[in-house]
C-alpha positions in Angstrom: 8.1 -5.1 12.2 6.3 -5.6 15.4 8.0 -7.1 18.5 6.2 -10.5 18.2 7.2 -11.0 14.6 10.8 -9.9 15.4 10.9 -12.6 18.1 9.6 -15.2 15.7 12.2 -14.3 13.1 15.0 -14.5 15.8 13.6 -17.9 16.9 13.6 -19.1 13.2 17.3 -18.0 12.9 18.1 -19.9 16.0 16.3 -23.1 15.0 17.8 -23.1 11.5 21.2 -22.4 12.9 20.8 -25.5 15.1 19.6 -27.6 12.3 22.1 -26.6 9.6 25.0 -25.6 11.8 27.9 -24.0 10.1 30.4 -21.5 11.4 28.5 -18.4 10.4 25.5 -16.7 11.9 22.2 -17.2 10.1 20.7 -14.1 8.5 17.9 -13.3 6.1 20.0 -14.3 3.1 20.7 -17.7 4.7 17.0 -18.2 5.3 16.2 -17.3 1.7 18.8 -19.7 0.4 17.3 -22.5 2.5 13.8 -21.8 1.2 15.1 -21.8 -2.3 16.8 -25.1 -1.9 13.6 -26.5 -0.3 11.5 -25.2 -3.2 13.8 -26.4 -6.0 14.1 -29.8 -4.3 17.6 -30.6 -5.4 18.9 -31.0 -1.8 22.2 -30.0 -0.4 25.0 -29.8 -3.0 27.4 -27.3 -4.3 25.7 -24.5 -6.2 27.3 -22.0 -8.5 27.1 -18.3 -7.7 24.4 -18.0 -10.4 22.4 -20.9 -9.0 22.6 -19.4 -5.5 21.2 -16.1 -6.8 18.4 -18.1 -8.7 17.7 -20.0 -5.5 17.2 -16.8 -3.6 15.0 -15.4 -6.3 12.8 -18.5 -6.2 12.6 -18.1 -2.4 11.5 -14.4 -2.7 8.9 -15.2 -5.3 7.7 -18.2 -3.2 7.3 -16.3 0.1 5.8 -13.2 -1.5 3.3 -15.2 -3.6 0.7 -15.2 -0.7 1.0 -11.4 -0.6 -0.1 -11.3 -4.2 3.2 -10.1 -5.7 4.0 -13.3 -7.7 2.1 -16.2 -9.1 3.6 -19.6 -9.7 3.6 -20.4 -13.4 5.4 -23.8 -13.9 8.5 -25.8 -13.2 11.0 -26.0 -16.1 12.4 -29.3 -17.4 15.2 -29.1 -14.8 12.7 -28.7 -12.0 13.2 -25.0 -11.3 10.0 -23.1 -10.5 9.1 -20.0 -12.5 6.8 -17.2 -11.4 5.0 -14.3 -13.0 5.1 -10.9 -11.4 1.6 -9.9 -10.6 2.3 -6.5 -9.1 5.3 -4.4 -8.0 6.3 -4.1 -4.4 5.2 -0.8 -3.0 7.8 2.0 -2.8 9.0 1.4 0.8 12.3 1.9 2.6 14.9 -0.8 2.5 14.3 -1.7 6.2 10.6 -2.1 5.5 11.4 -4.4 2.5 13.6 -6.5 4.8 10.9 -6.6 7.4 8.4 -7.8 4.8 10.8 -10.6 3.7 11.4 -11.6 7.3 7.7 -11.8 8.0 7.0 -13.7 4.8 9.9 -16.2 5.7 8.5 -16.8 9.1 5.0 -17.4 7.6 6.5 -19.8 5.0 8.1 -22.0 7.7 5.0 -21.9 9.9 2.5 -22.6 7.1 4.6 -25.5 5.8 5.2 -26.8 9.3 8.9 -26.9 8.7 9.9 -25.6 12.1 8.3 -25.1 15.5 8.9 -21.6 16.6 7.2 -21.9 20.0 10.0 -23.8 21.9 
């Protein structure tokens, strides 16, 4: 991950931390959870462990869709989005996978105008 993208991700963590508070530090998993909640549209509520995992899966599919890895198929009757895998992620190191998700998360927030990372 280049320096500019790393700074944007750090800025994203800071902005989301200010917005959502909490006593813990924001990290990539927190960002994925927030994206999943946004995409499912059920708002803030208690989620079961399975629902949290599903929210993170929705987030990963959503943010990797522009990269051609997933394609949105449909929402089920409960409003949960479903995706088809288009292609596998390349065989890259764990750190590179994490960097790809961080970059994709930053792009998601910028493209959807959900946060201003400039200030």
